[in-house]
C-alpha positions, 0 to 999 in steps of 0.5 A: 633846124629841128623837126618833129617827125611822126611816122604812121603805118599807111593803112590800106595802101598797095605796099605793106611793110615786111619784117625785113623793112621794119628791122632795116628801118630800126637800124637806120634810125639808130644810126641816124641817132648816132650820127646826130641827124636824129636827137631821139626816136620813140615807138608809139605803142600799139603799132602806131609808128614812131616819133622822132626829133630830126636835125636838118639844115634845110627842108631838102635835107630833111626830105632826103633823110625821110625818103631814105627810110625803108618805110618811106612808101609804106608810111604817112608822115607828119612833119612839124618845124620846131623852134627854141621854146624861150624865144618862141614864148618871148615872141608870143608875149611881145605880140600880145603886148603890142596888140594891147597898146 
């Protein structure tokens, strides 16, 4: 399963990320790309965090991957499941056709 993972810095929280945590998170994310657990990871300019496409066999595995981030407690996470675009659009078209009958 693929997931869109958006990480944003938690503003006003009790915990604040350090430069060490940032560097550790960078290395960890790049390792996850090399392992195939992330397809890609991008930074959001202006201190906006990051966005990645994650691979996991279950929600529990995805949570383990995210909870292992050095920035886990200092970030807010927005996670969206992803599906194959062609199959998704075929399903939408079929639903519209069924509705119009």
